[in-house]
DSSP file (Angstrom, degrees, kcal/mol; ACC not computed):
  #  RESIDUE AA STRUCTURE BP1 BP2  ACC     N-H-->O    O-->H-N    N-H-->O    O-->H-N    TCO  KAPPA ALPHA  PHI   PSI    X-CA   Y-CA   Z-CA
    1    1 A X              0   0    0      0, 0.0     8,-3.8     0, 0.0     2,-0.3   0.000 360.0 360.0 360.0 127.0  -22.3  -18.5  -13.2
    2    2 A X  B     -A    8   0A   0      6,-0.2   162,-0.3     1,-0.1     6,-0.2  -0.677 360.0-139.0 -90.1 141.8  -20.9  -22.0  -13.1
    3    3 A X    >   -     0   0    0      4,-3.2     3,-2.1    -2,-0.3   159,-0.2  -0.286  36.8 -89.5 -87.7 178.3  -17.2  -22.6  -13.1
    4    4 A X  T 3  S+     0   0    0    157,-1.2   158,-0.1   156,-0.4   157,-0.1   0.746 130.3  51.1 -62.3 -22.3  -15.3  -25.2  -15.0
    5    5 A X  T 3  S-     0   0    0    156,-0.2    -1,-0.3     2,-0.1     3,-0.1   0.330 121.8-106.2 -97.6   8.6  -15.7  -27.6  -12.1
    6    6 A X  S <  S+     0   0    0     -3,-2.1    -2,-0.1     1,-0.3     2,-0.1   0.317  77.1 131.5  90.3  -9.4  -19.5  -27.0  -11.9
    7    7 A X        -     0   0    0     -5,-0.1    -4,-3.2     1,-0.1     2,-0.5  -0.381  63.8-107.8 -74.5 156.2  -19.5  -24.8   -8.8
    8    8 A X  B     -A    2   0A   0     -6,-0.2     2,-0.5    -3,-0.1    -6,-0.2  -0.738  32.4-160.9 -85.7 128.9  -21.3  -21.5   -8.7
    9    9 A X        +     0   0    0     -8,-3.8   115,-0.2    -2,-0.5   114,-0.1  -0.949  22.3 163.6-113.8 128.0  -19.0  -18.5   -8.8
   10   10 A X        +     0   0    0    113,-3.3    42,-2.8    -2,-0.5     2,-0.3   0.541  64.0  19.4-117.2 -14.1  -20.4  -15.1   -7.7
   11   11 A X  E     -bc  52 124B   0    112,-1.6   114,-1.9    40,-0.2     2,-0.4  -0.997  51.8-153.2-156.6 153.2  -17.2  -13.1   -7.1
   12   12 A X  E     -bc  53 125B   0     40,-2.0    42,-1.5    -2,-0.3     2,-0.4  -0.996  13.2-158.9-129.3 126.5  -13.5  -12.9   -7.9
   13   13 A X  E     -bc  54 126B   0    112,-2.9   114,-2.9    -2,-0.4     2,-0.4  -0.871  12.4-154.9-103.4 137.2  -11.0  -11.1   -5.6
   14   14 A X  E     -bc  55 127B   0     40,-3.0    42,-2.4    -2,-0.4   114,-0.2  -0.896  15.5-128.6-115.6 140.4   -7.7   -9.9   -7.0
   15   15 A X        -     0   0    0    112,-2.5     5,-0.5    -2,-0.4    42,-0.2  -0.486  25.3-144.9 -67.4 155.4   -4.4   -9.3   -5.5
   16   16 A X  S >>>S+     0   0    0     40,-0.4     5,-2.1     3,-0.2     4,-1.9   0.936  72.0  57.5 -90.6 -68.6   -3.2   -5.8   -6.5
   17   17 A X  B 345S+f   21   0C   0      1,-0.3   112,-0.2     2,-0.2     5,-0.2  -0.497 122.4   4.5 -77.3 124.9    0.6   -5.7   -7.0
   18   18 A X  T 345S+     0   0    0      3,-2.9    -1,-0.3    -2,-0.3     4,-0.1   0.326 132.5  56.9  86.8  -8.3    1.9   -8.1   -9.6
   19   19 A X  T <45S+     0   0    0     -3,-1.3    -2,-0.2     2,-0.3    -3,-0.2   0.717 122.8  10.8-116.5 -61.8   -1.6   -9.2  -10.5
   20   20 A X  T  <5S+     0   0    0     -4,-1.9    16,-2.5    -5,-0.5     2,-0.3   0.794 135.5  27.1 -87.9 -32.1   -3.7   -6.1  -11.5
   21   21 A X  B   <S-fG  17  35C   0     -5,-2.1    -3,-2.9    14,-0.3    -2,-0.3  -0.915  92.2 -94.6-129.1 154.9   -0.7   -3.7  -11.7
   22   22 A X        -     0   0    0     12,-2.8    12,-0.3    -2,-0.3     2,-0.3  -0.506  56.2-104.1 -64.2 133.8    3.0   -4.0  -12.4
   23   23 A X        +     0   0    0     -2,-0.2     2,-0.5    -6,-0.1    -1,-0.1  -0.467  39.5 178.0 -71.4 122.4    4.7   -4.2   -9.0
   24   24 A X    >   -     0   0    0     -2,-0.3     3,-1.4     3,-0.0     8,-0.0  -0.961  40.5-115.6-117.2 106.8    6.4   -1.0   -7.8
   25   25 A X  T 3  S-     0   0    0     -2,-0.5    -2,-0.0     1,-0.3     0, 0.0  -0.139  89.5  -8.2 -52.5 129.2    7.8   -1.9   -4.4
   26   26 A X  T 3  S-     0   0    0      1,-0.2     2,-0.3     2,-0.0    -1,-0.3   0.864  88.3-167.9  53.8  43.3    6.1    0.2   -1.6
   27   27 A X    <   +     0   0    0     -3,-1.4    -1,-0.2     1,-0.2    48,-0.2  -0.457  25.7 163.4 -67.8 123.3    4.4    2.4   -4.1
   28   28 A X        +     0   0    0     -2,-0.3     2,-0.5    38,-0.1    -1,-0.2   0.203  54.3  84.5-117.8  11.1    2.9    5.5   -2.6
   29   29 A X    >   -     0   0    0      1,-0.1     3,-2.0    45,-0.1     4,-0.2  -0.938  59.4-158.7-123.7 110.5    2.4    7.4   -5.8
   30   30 A X  G >  S+     0   0    0     -2,-0.5     3,-1.5     1,-0.3    -1,-0.1   0.744  91.0  70.8 -57.5 -23.7   -0.7    6.9   -8.0
   31   31 A X  G 3  S+     0   0    0      1,-0.3    -1,-0.3     3,-0.0    44,-0.0   0.781  92.7  58.1 -63.4 -25.7    1.2    8.3  -11.0
   32   32 A X  G <  S+     0   0    0     -3,-2.0     2,-0.3     2,-0.0    -1,-0.3   0.471  76.9 120.5 -84.8  -2.0    3.3    5.1  -11.0
   33   33 A X    <   +     0   0    0     -3,-1.5     2,-0.4    -4,-0.2   -10,-0.1  -0.490  34.9 174.5 -69.0 123.7    0.3    2.8  -11.4
   34   34 A X        -     0   0    0    -12,-0.3   -12,-2.8    -2,-0.3    -2,-0.0  -0.957  24.4-136.9-130.5 112.5    0.5    0.7  -14.6
   35   35 A X  B     -G   21   0C   0     -2,-0.4   -14,-0.3   -14,-0.2     2,-0.1  -0.350  22.3-115.9 -64.8 145.7   -2.1   -1.9  -15.2
   36   36 A X    >   -     0   0    0    -16,-2.5     3,-1.9     1,-0.1     4,-0.3  -0.458  48.7 -77.9 -73.9 157.5   -1.0   -5.3  -16.5
   37   37 A X  T 3  S+     0   0    0      1,-0.3   117,-0.5    -2,-0.1   118,-0.2  -0.324 118.5  17.2 -56.2 132.2   -2.3   -6.3  -19.9
   38   38 A X  T 3> S+     0   0    0    116,-0.1     4,-2.8    -3,-0.1    -1,-0.3   0.369  86.0 118.7  89.7  -5.0   -5.8   -7.4  -19.8
   39   39 A X  H <> S+     0   0    0     -3,-1.9     4,-2.2     2,-0.2     5,-0.2   0.946  79.2  43.1 -62.5 -49.5   -6.7   -6.0  -16.3
   40   40 A X  H  > S+     0   0    0     -4,-0.3     4,-2.4     1,-0.2    -1,-0.2   0.930 116.7  48.1 -60.8 -44.6   -9.5   -3.7  -17.6
   41   41 A X  H  > S+     0   0    0      2,-0.2     4,-2.5     1,-0.2    -1,-0.2   0.890 109.1  53.4 -64.6 -39.6  -10.9   -6.4  -19.9
   42   42 A X  H  X S+     0   0    0     -4,-2.8     4,-2.0     2,-0.2    -1,-0.2   0.942 112.4  43.1 -61.9 -47.9  -10.9   -9.0  -17.1
   43   43 A X  H  X S+     0   0    0     -4,-2.2     4,-2.5     1,-0.2    -1,-0.2   0.896 112.9  53.3 -66.3 -38.5  -12.8   -6.8  -14.7
   44   44 A X  H  X S+     0   0    0     -4,-2.4     4,-2.7    -5,-0.2    -1,-0.2   0.904 108.1  50.8 -62.6 -41.0  -15.2   -5.8  -17.5
   45   45 A X  H  X S+     0   0    0     -4,-2.5     4,-1.5     2,-0.2    -1,-0.2   0.912 111.0  48.2 -62.1 -42.9  -15.9   -9.4  -18.4
   46   46 A X  H  <>S+     0   0    0     -4,-2.0     5,-2.6     2,-0.2     4,-0.2   0.934 113.1  46.7 -65.0 -45.4  -16.7  -10.3  -14.8
   47   47 A X  H ><5S+     0   0    0     -4,-2.5     3,-1.8     1,-0.2    -2,-0.2   0.916 110.0  53.9 -61.8 -42.8  -19.0   -7.3  -14.4
   48   48 A X  H 3<5S+     0   0    0     -4,-2.7    -1,-0.2     1,-0.3    -2,-0.2   0.816 107.7  51.5 -61.7 -29.8  -20.8   -8.1  -17.7
   49   49 A X  T 3<5S-     0   0    0     -4,-1.5    -1,-0.3    -3,-0.2    -2,-0.2   0.432 121.6-109.5 -86.6   0.7  -21.4  -11.6  -16.4
   50   50 A X  T < 5S+     0   0    0     -3,-1.8     2,-0.2     1,-0.3    -3,-0.2   0.630  70.3 142.2  83.6  13.6  -22.9  -10.2  -13.2
   51   51 A X      < -     0   0    0     -5,-2.6    -1,-0.3    -6,-0.2   -40,-0.2  -0.606  48.9-124.2 -88.6 150.8  -20.0  -11.2  -10.9
   52   52 A X  E     -b   11   0B   0    -42,-2.8   -40,-2.0    -2,-0.2     2,-0.3  -0.536  27.7-157.9 -84.9 157.2  -18.8   -9.1   -8.0
   53   53 A X  E     +b   12   0B   0    -42,-0.2    34,-2.1    -2,-0.2    35,-1.0  -0.934  14.4 167.8-136.8 158.9  -15.1   -8.1   -7.9
   54   54 A X  E     -bd  13  88B   0    -42,-1.5   -40,-3.0    -2,-0.3     2,-0.4  -0.984  27.2-125.0-161.6 170.4  -12.7   -7.0   -5.2
   55   55 A X  E     -bd  14  89B   0     33,-2.0    35,-2.7    -2,-0.3     2,-0.4  -0.988  15.3-174.6-124.7 133.1   -9.1   -6.3   -4.3
   56   56 A X  E     + d   0  90B   0    -42,-2.4     2,-0.4    -2,-0.4   -40,-0.4  -0.977  20.4 175.1-126.7 115.8   -7.2   -7.8   -1.4
   57   57 A X  E     - d   0  91B   0     33,-2.4    35,-2.5    -2,-0.4     2,-0.4  -0.973  31.2-141.5-136.7 128.6   -3.7   -6.4   -1.0
   58   58 A X  E     + d   0  92B   0     -2,-0.4   -41,-0.2    33,-0.2    35,-0.2  -0.711  20.1 179.8 -77.6 130.8   -0.9   -6.6    1.5
   59   59 A X    >>  +     0   0    0     33,-3.2     3,-1.8    -2,-0.4     4,-0.6  -0.552  12.3 162.7-132.5  68.7    0.8   -3.2    1.9
   60   60 A X  H 3>  +     0   0    0      1,-0.3     4,-2.1     2,-0.2     6,-0.2   0.648  62.5  82.7 -65.9 -14.9    3.6   -3.8    4.4
   61   61 A X  H 34>S+     0   0    0      1,-0.2     5,-2.7     2,-0.2     6,-1.5   0.809  89.3  54.7 -57.3 -28.9    5.2   -0.6    3.4
   62   62 A X  H X45S+     0   0    0     -3,-1.8     3,-1.5     4,-0.2    -1,-0.2   0.966 109.7  44.0 -67.3 -53.1    2.8    1.1    5.8
   63   63 A X  H 3<5S+     0   0    0     30,-1.1    -2,-0.2    -4,-0.6    -1,-0.2   0.767 112.9  53.2 -63.6 -26.0    3.8   -1.1    8.8
   64   64 A X  T 3<5S-     0   0    0     -4,-2.1    -1,-0.3    30,-0.1    -2,-0.2   0.503 114.2-117.8 -86.4  -5.1    7.5   -0.6    7.8
   65   65 A X  T < 5S+     0   0    0     -3,-1.5    -3,-0.2    -4,-0.3    -2,-0.1   0.684  83.6 116.0  78.3  18.5    7.1    3.2    7.8
   66   66 A X  S   <S+     0   0    0     -5,-2.7     2,-0.3     1,-0.2    -4,-0.2   0.768  81.8  10.5 -91.1 -28.5    7.9    3.5    4.1
   67   67 A X  S    S-     0   0    0     -6,-1.5    -2,-0.3    -8,-0.1    -1,-0.2  -0.942  79.2-113.4-141.0 162.8    4.6    4.8    3.0
   68   68 A X     >  -     0   0    0     -2,-0.3     4,-2.2     1,-0.1     5,-0.2  -0.554  27.4-114.6 -92.6 163.4    1.5    6.1    4.7
   69   69 A X  H  > S+     0   0    0      1,-0.2     4,-2.8     2,-0.2     5,-0.2   0.900 118.9  56.4 -60.8 -39.4   -1.9    4.4    4.7
   70   70 A X  H  > S+     0   0    0      1,-0.2     4,-2.1     2,-0.2    -1,-0.2   0.898 106.8  48.7 -60.6 -40.9   -3.2    7.4    2.8
   71   71 A X  H  > S+     0   0    0      2,-0.2     4,-2.1     1,-0.2    -1,-0.2   0.935 112.5  47.6 -64.4 -46.0   -0.6    6.9    0.1
   72   72 A X  H  X S+     0   0    0     -4,-2.2     4,-2.4     1,-0.2    -2,-0.2   0.900 112.7  49.3 -62.3 -40.5   -1.4    3.2   -0.2
   73   73 A X  H  X S+     0   0    0     -4,-2.8     4,-2.6     2,-0.2    -1,-0.2   0.861 108.3  53.7 -67.3 -34.8   -5.1    4.0   -0.4
   74   74 A X  H  X S+     0   0    0     -4,-2.1     4,-1.8    -5,-0.2    -2,-0.2   0.896 109.8  47.8 -65.6 -39.5   -4.5    6.6   -3.1
   75   75 A X  H  X S+     0   0    0     -4,-2.1     4,-2.1     2,-0.2    -2,-0.2   0.935 113.2  47.6 -65.3 -45.8   -2.6    4.0   -5.2
   76   76 A X  H  X S+     0   0    0     -4,-2.4     4,-2.8     1,-0.2    -2,-0.2   0.899 109.0  54.4 -62.5 -40.3   -5.4    1.5   -4.7
   77   77 A X  H  X S+     0   0    0     -4,-2.6     4,-2.4     1,-0.2    -1,-0.2   0.882 107.8  50.5 -61.1 -37.6   -8.1    4.1   -5.6
   78   78 A X  H  X S+     0   0    0     -4,-1.8     4,-2.5     2,-0.2    -1,-0.2   0.899 110.1  49.5 -66.7 -40.3   -6.2    4.8   -8.8
   79   79 A X  H  X S+     0   0    0     -4,-2.1     4,-2.0     2,-0.2     6,-0.2   0.945 111.5  49.1 -61.4 -47.4   -6.1    1.0   -9.6
   80   80 A X  H  X>S+     0   0    0     -4,-2.8     5,-2.7     1,-0.2     4,-0.5   0.914 111.7  49.5 -59.1 -43.8   -9.9    0.8   -8.9
   81   81 A X  H ><5S+     0   0    0     -4,-2.4     3,-1.0     1,-0.2    -1,-0.2   0.924 111.0  49.2 -60.8 -44.8  -10.5    3.8  -11.1
   82   82 A X  H 3<5S+     0   0    0     -4,-2.5    -1,-0.2     1,-0.3    -2,-0.2   0.805 110.4  48.9 -70.3 -29.0   -8.5    2.4  -14.0
   83   83 A X  H 3<5S-     0   0    0     -4,-2.0    -1,-0.3    -5,-0.2    -2,-0.2   0.466 120.7-105.6 -89.3   0.4  -10.2   -1.0  -13.9
   84   84 A X  T <<5S-     0   0    0     -3,-1.0    -3,-0.2    -4,-0.5    -2,-0.1   0.660  70.7 -54.7  89.2  15.9  -13.6    0.6  -13.9
   85   85 A X      < -     0   0    0     -5,-2.7     2,-0.3    -6,-0.2    -4,-0.1   0.036  48.0-137.8 101.4 152.8  -14.5   -0.1  -10.2
   86   86 A X        -     0   0    0      1,-0.0   -32,-0.2   -33,-0.0     3,-0.1  -0.917  17.8-127.1-139.4 165.6  -14.7   -3.0   -7.8
   87   87 A X  S    S+     0   0    0    -34,-2.1     2,-0.3    -2,-0.3   -33,-0.2   0.741  87.9  16.0 -88.2 -25.5  -17.2   -3.9   -5.1
   88   88 A X  E     -d   54   0B   0    -35,-1.0   -33,-2.0     2,-0.0     2,-0.4  -0.997  57.0-166.3-151.9 143.4  -14.9   -4.4   -2.2
   89   89 A X  E     -d   55   0B   0     -2,-0.3     2,-0.4   -35,-0.2   -33,-0.2  -1.000   5.7-176.7-131.5 133.5  -11.3   -3.4   -1.2
   90   90 A X  E     -d   56   0B   0    -35,-2.7   -33,-2.4    -2,-0.4     2,-0.4  -0.999   4.0-173.9-128.8 135.4   -9.3   -4.8    1.7
   91   91 A X  E     -d   57   0B   0     -2,-0.4     2,-0.6   -35,-0.2   -33,-0.2  -0.995  13.1-153.7-131.2 128.8   -5.8   -3.6    2.6
   92   92 A X  E     -d   58   0B   0    -35,-2.5   -33,-3.2    -2,-0.4   -30,-0.2  -0.916   8.7-175.7-102.1 123.5   -3.5   -5.0    5.2
   93   93 A X        +     0   0    0     -2,-0.6   -30,-1.1   -35,-0.2     2,-0.1   0.355  45.0 115.1 -97.5   4.6   -1.1   -2.4    6.5
   94   94 A X        -     0   0    0    -32,-0.1   -35,-0.1   -31,-0.1     2,-0.1  -0.432  65.9-119.5 -83.1 149.8    0.9   -4.8    8.8
   95   95 A X    >   -     0   0    0    -32,-0.2     3,-2.0    -2,-0.1     5,-0.3  -0.430  38.0-101.3 -75.5 159.5    4.6   -5.8    8.4
   96   96 A X  G >  S+     0   0    0      1,-0.3     3,-0.6     2,-0.1    -1,-0.1   0.796 120.4  48.9 -56.4 -31.6    5.3   -9.5    7.9
   97   97 A X  G 3  S+     0   0    0      1,-0.2    -1,-0.3     2,-0.1    -3,-0.0   0.374  83.1  93.5 -91.6   5.9    6.3  -10.1   11.6
   98   98 A X  G <  S-     0   0    0     -3,-2.0    -1,-0.2     1,-0.1    -2,-0.1   0.711  83.6-137.1 -73.0 -19.4    3.3   -8.4   13.1
   99   99 A X    <   +     0   0    0     -3,-0.6    -2,-0.1    -4,-0.3    -3,-0.1   0.779  43.2 160.6  72.3  26.6    1.3  -11.6   13.4
  100  100 A X        -     0   0    0     -5,-0.3    -1,-0.2     1,-0.1     6,-0.1  -0.284  46.2-132.0 -76.8 167.1   -2.0  -10.2   12.2
  101  101 A X  S    S+     0   0    0      1,-0.1     7,-2.2     6,-0.1     8,-0.2   0.526  99.6  59.4 -93.4  -9.0   -4.9  -12.2   10.8
  102  102 A X  S    S+     0   0    0      6,-0.2     7,-0.9     5,-0.2     2,-0.3   0.813  77.7  95.7 -92.4 -30.1   -5.4  -10.1    7.7
  103  103 A X  S >  S-     0   0    0      5,-0.1     3,-2.7    -8,-0.1     5,-0.2  -0.428  85.7 -87.3 -68.8 124.1   -2.0  -10.3    6.0
  104  104 A X  T 3  S+     0   0    0      1,-0.4    29,-0.1    -2,-0.3    28,-0.1  -0.462 117.7  47.2 -61.1 133.4   -1.9  -12.9    3.3
  105  105 A X  T 3  S+     0   0    0     27,-0.4    -1,-0.4    -2,-0.1    34,-0.2  -0.942 107.0  78.0 -88.0   4.6   -1.2  -15.9    3.6
  106  106 A X  S <  S-     0   0    0     -3,-2.7     3,-0.3    -6,-0.1     4,-0.2  -0.433  83.2-130.9 -70.5 156.0   -3.7  -15.5    6.5
  107  107 A X  S  > S+     0   0    0      1,-0.2     4,-2.9     2,-0.1     5,-0.3   0.425  74.0 107.5 -90.8   2.2   -7.3  -15.4    5.4
  108  108 A X  H  > S+     0   0    0     -7,-2.2     4,-2.4     1,-0.2    -6,-0.2   0.852  79.5  46.0 -55.0 -45.9   -8.6  -12.3    7.2
  109  109 A X  H  > S+     0   0    0     -7,-0.9     4,-2.3    -3,-0.3    -1,-0.2   0.914 115.6  47.2 -64.5 -40.9   -8.9   -9.9    4.3
  110  110 A X  H  > S+     0   0    0     -4,-0.2     4,-2.7    -3,-0.2    -2,-0.2   0.931 112.2  49.4 -66.0 -44.9  -10.6  -12.5    2.2
  111  111 A X  H  X S+     0   0    0     -4,-2.9     4,-2.2     1,-0.2    -2,-0.2   0.899 111.3  50.1 -61.1 -40.1  -13.0  -13.5    5.0
  112  112 A X  H  X S+     0   0    0     -4,-2.4     4,-2.2    -5,-0.3    -1,-0.2   0.907 111.0  48.5 -64.6 -42.0  -13.8   -9.8    5.6
  113  113 A X  H  X S+     0   0    0     -4,-2.3     4,-2.4     2,-0.2    -2,-0.2   0.908 110.2  52.2 -64.2 -41.7  -14.5   -9.3    1.9
  114  114 A X  H  X>S+     0   0    0     -4,-2.7     5,-2.1     1,-0.2     4,-1.3   0.914 109.2  50.3 -59.4 -43.4  -16.8  -12.4    1.8
  115  115 A X  H  <5S+     0   0    0     -4,-2.2     3,-0.3     1,-0.2    -2,-0.2   0.921 111.3  47.8 -62.8 -44.1  -18.7  -11.0    4.8
  116  116 A X  H  <5S+     0   0    0     -4,-2.2    -1,-0.2     1,-0.2    -2,-0.2   0.892 115.8  44.3 -64.1 -38.6  -19.2   -7.6    3.1
  117  117 A X  H  <5S-     0   0    0     -4,-2.4    -1,-0.2    -5,-0.2    -2,-0.2   0.635 106.7-128.3 -80.3 -13.7  -20.3   -9.3   -0.1
  118  118 A X  T  <5 +     0   0    0     -4,-1.3     2,-0.3    -3,-0.3    -3,-0.2   0.853  60.7 139.6  69.6  35.6  -22.6  -11.8    1.7
  119  119 A X      < -     0   0    0     -5,-2.1     2,-0.3    -6,-0.2    -1,-0.2  -0.806  54.3-122.9-116.7 153.5  -21.0  -14.7    0.0
  120  120 A X    >   -     0   0    0     -2,-0.3     3,-2.4     1,-0.1     4,-0.2  -0.643  33.1-114.0 -84.8 148.0  -19.9  -18.2    0.9
  121  121 A X  G >  S+     0   0    0      1,-0.3     3,-1.7    -2,-0.3    22,-0.4   0.824 115.3  63.2 -53.5 -33.2  -16.2  -19.1    0.3
  122  122 A X  G 3  S+     0   0    0      1,-0.3    -1,-0.3    20,-0.1    20,-0.1   0.659  98.9  56.9 -67.3 -13.0  -17.3  -21.7   -2.3
  123  123 A X  G <  S+     0   0    0     -3,-2.4  -113,-3.3  -114,-0.1  -112,-1.6   0.347 100.3  72.2 -96.5   5.2  -18.7  -18.8   -4.4
  124  124 A X  E <   -c   11   0B   0     -3,-1.7    19,-1.3  -115,-0.2     2,-0.3  -0.954  55.9-166.6-130.4 139.8  -15.5  -16.9   -4.6
  125  125 A X  E     -ce  12 143B   0   -114,-1.9  -112,-2.9    -2,-0.4     2,-0.4  -0.899  12.8-145.2-117.7 153.0  -12.2  -17.2   -6.4
  126  126 A X  E     -ce  13 144B   0     17,-2.1    19,-2.3    -2,-0.3     2,-0.5  -0.974   6.8-161.3-117.9 130.4   -9.0  -15.4   -5.7
  127  127 A X  E     +ce  14 145B   0   -114,-2.9  -112,-2.5    -2,-0.4     2,-0.2  -0.963  31.1 139.8-112.2 122.6   -6.6  -14.4   -8.5
  128  128 A X  E     - e   0 146B   0     17,-1.8    19,-3.1    -2,-0.5  -110,-0.1  -0.738  52.5-124.7-144.7-168.6   -3.1  -13.6   -7.4
  129  129 A X  S    S+     0   0    0     17,-0.3     2,-0.3    -2,-0.2    17,-0.1   0.331  80.2  60.7-128.9   4.4    0.6  -14.0   -8.2
  130  130 A X  S >> S-     0   0    0      1,-0.1     4,-1.6    19,-0.0     3,-0.7  -0.923  80.8-114.5-135.8 158.4    2.1  -15.5   -5.2
  131  131 A X  H 3> S+     0   0    0     -2,-0.3     4,-2.7     1,-0.2     5,-0.2   0.824 116.0  62.7 -57.8 -30.2    1.9  -18.7   -3.0
  132  132 A X  H 3> S+     0   0    0      2,-0.2     4,-2.3     1,-0.2   -27,-0.4   0.866 100.7  51.6 -62.9 -36.2    0.6  -16.4   -0.2
  133  133 A X  H <> S+     0   0    0     -3,-0.7     4,-2.2     2,-0.2    -1,-0.2   0.932 112.5  45.4 -64.2 -45.4   -2.4  -15.5   -2.3
  134  134 A X  H  X S+     0   0    0     -4,-1.6     4,-2.6     1,-0.2    -2,-0.2   0.893 112.8  50.5 -65.3 -40.4   -3.2  -19.1   -2.9
  135  135 A X  H  X S+     0   0    0     -4,-2.7     4,-2.7     2,-0.2    -1,-0.2   0.899 110.4  49.2 -66.0 -40.1   -2.6  -20.0    0.7
  136  136 A X  H  X S+     0   0    0     -4,-2.3     4,-1.7     2,-0.2     6,-0.2   0.919 111.8  49.4 -64.5 -42.8   -4.9  -17.2    1.9
  137  137 A X  H  X>S+     0   0    0     -4,-2.2     5,-3.0     2,-0.2     4,-0.8   0.942 113.1  46.5 -60.4 -47.7   -7.6  -18.3   -0.6
  138  138 A X  H ><5S+     0   0    0     -4,-2.6     3,-0.9     1,-0.2    -2,-0.2   0.910 110.4  52.4 -62.4 -42.7   -7.3  -21.9    0.6
  139  139 A X  H 3<5S+     0   0    0     -4,-2.7    -1,-0.2     1,-0.3    -2,-0.2   0.817 111.8  47.2 -64.0 -29.6   -7.4  -20.9    4.3
  140  140 A X  H 3<5S-     0   0    0     -4,-1.7    -1,-0.3    -3,-0.2    -2,-0.2   0.569 120.6-109.9 -86.0  -9.7  -10.6  -19.0    3.6
  141  141 A X  T <<5S+     0   0    0     -3,-0.9    -3,-0.2    -4,-0.8     2,-0.2   0.627  76.9 125.9  90.5  15.1  -12.1  -21.9    1.7
  142  142 A X      < -     0   0    0     -5,-3.0    -1,-0.3    -6,-0.2     2,-0.2  -0.618  60.9-114.3-100.7 161.8  -11.9  -20.2   -1.8
  143  143 A X  E     -e  125   0B   0    -19,-1.3   -17,-2.1   -22,-0.4     2,-0.3  -0.566  33.0-153.6 -87.2 162.1  -10.4  -21.5   -4.9
  144  144 A X  E     -e  126   0B   0    -19,-0.2     2,-0.4    -2,-0.2   -17,-0.2  -0.980  17.4-165.0-139.4 149.9   -7.3  -19.7   -6.4
  145  145 A X  E     -e  127   0B   0    -19,-2.3   -17,-1.8    -2,-0.3     2,-0.4  -0.993  17.8-151.7-130.5 126.7   -5.6  -19.1   -9.7
  146  146 A X  E  >> -e  128   0B   0     -2,-0.4     4,-2.8   -19,-0.2     5,-1.6  -0.834  18.5-116.4-102.8 136.9   -2.1  -17.8   -9.8
  147  147 A X  B  45S+h  151   0D   0    -19,-3.1     5,-0.2    -2,-0.4     7,-0.1  -0.956  93.9   0.7-108.4 127.3   -0.7  -15.7  -12.6
  148  148 A X  T  45S+     0   0    0      3,-0.7    -1,-0.3    -2,-0.5   -19,-0.1  -0.940 128.3  61.8 -97.7  13.4    1.6  -16.7  -14.3
  149  149 A X  T  45S+     0   0    0      1,-0.2    -2,-0.2   -20,-0.1     3,-0.1   0.945 123.2  16.8 -65.8 -49.0    2.0  -20.1  -12.4
  150  150 A X  T  <5S+     0   0    0     -4,-2.8     2,-0.3     1,-0.3    -3,-0.2   0.746 141.8  16.4 -94.0 -27.9   -1.5  -21.5  -13.2
  151  151 A X  B   <S-h  147   0D   0     -5,-1.6    -3,-0.7     1,-0.1    -1,-0.3  -0.993  72.6-128.1-146.4 141.4   -2.4  -19.2  -16.1
  152  152 A X  S    S-     0   0    0     -2,-0.3     2,-0.3    -5,-0.2    -5,-0.1   0.735  86.1  -5.4 -68.7 -21.5   -0.1  -16.9  -18.2
  153  153 A X  S  > S-     0   0    0     -7,-0.1     4,-2.1     1,-0.1     5,-0.1  -0.932  83.2 -83.5-158.7 179.2   -2.2  -13.8  -17.7
  154  154 A X  H  > S+     0   0    0   -117,-0.5     4,-2.1    -2,-0.3     5,-0.2   0.893 123.3  50.8 -62.4 -41.8   -5.5  -12.4  -16.2
  155  155 A X  H  > S+     0   0    0   -118,-0.2     4,-1.8     1,-0.2    -1,-0.2   0.890 110.9  49.0 -66.3 -37.0   -7.6  -13.3  -19.2
  156  156 A X  H  > S+     0   0    0      2,-0.2     4,-1.9     1,-0.2    -1,-0.2   0.850 106.5  57.5 -67.7 -33.7   -6.3  -16.9  -19.2
  157  157 A X  H  X S+     0   0    0     -4,-2.1     4,-1.5     1,-0.2    -2,-0.2   0.915 106.9  48.1 -61.6 -41.7   -7.0  -17.0  -15.4
  158  158 A X  H  X S+     0   0    0     -4,-2.1     4,-4.2     1,-0.2     8,-0.3   0.884 106.0  57.8 -65.3 -36.6  -10.6  -16.2  -16.2
  159  159 A X  H  < S+     0   0    0     -4,-1.8     4,-0.2     1,-0.2    -1,-0.2   0.899 106.2  50.0 -56.9 -39.9  -10.5  -18.9  -18.9
  160  160 A X  H  < S+     0   0    0     -4,-1.9  -156,-0.4     1,-0.2    -1,-0.2   0.850 121.5  33.7 -67.2 -34.3   -9.6  -21.4  -16.1
  161  161 A X  H  < S+     0   0    0     -4,-1.5  -157,-1.2     1,-0.2     2,-0.3   0.897 135.3  10.8 -86.4 -45.0  -12.4  -20.2  -13.9
  162  162 A X     X  +     0   0    0     -4,-4.2     4,-2.6  -159,-0.2     3,-0.3  -0.719  52.0 178.9-144.0  83.7  -15.2  -19.3  -16.4
  163  163 A X  H  > S+     0   0    0     -2,-0.3     4,-1.4    -4,-0.2    -1,-0.1   0.844  89.1  56.1 -56.4 -32.5  -14.9  -20.3  -20.0
  164  164 A X  H  4 S+     0   0    0   -162,-0.3     4,-0.4     2,-0.2    -1,-0.2   0.920 109.9  44.4 -66.4 -42.8  -18.3  -18.8  -20.6
  165  165 A X  H >4 S+     0   0    0     -3,-0.3     3,-1.5     1,-0.2    -2,-0.2   0.920 111.0  54.1 -66.4 -43.6  -17.2  -15.4  -19.3
  166  166 A X  H 3< S+     0   0    0     -4,-2.6    -1,-0.2    -8,-0.3    -2,-0.2   0.785 103.0  58.0 -63.7 -27.0  -13.9  -15.5  -21.1
  167  167 A X  T 3<        0   0    0     -4,-1.4    -1,-0.3    -5,-0.2    -2,-0.2   0.619 360.0 360.0 -79.3 -11.6  -15.7  -16.1  -24.4
  168  168 A X    <         0   0    0     -3,-1.5    -1,-0.2    -4,-0.4    -2,-0.1   0.492 360.0 360.0 -73.9 360.0  -17.7  -12.9  -24.1
């Protein structure tokens, strides 16, 4: 699938909180998961076009001792269920001062997802809601679209990446 700039796109990775779901700080309860408008449709469009999908999410509540890894994974599993599935999930459990390579804006989670998917960075876009998402994408060599900074919502973000997919 060619993007608006002519590059081939094979996967889109999404931030979780504030991008796919309404942000509930340090959410450890799957009952509180509320998808943002267009989340199901966005993932369905990508799957219908044959693109791979994934979630890359900072979950510092684990490192801060506010939630457990199991709670964060249960919330992510609920998000995955509600959007109809994804191909890869990466979660960083570190607090901001831990100095890890996985926590966005570092590229570690994205690089790990790329390795699992067997894709080159030029074949992947990241959709997020923060400058850290964009910085992680850039550091990994991927393009990024931020919602609502670059596009007002997820479907508009896909319009920016793939007009052909958005028209389906």
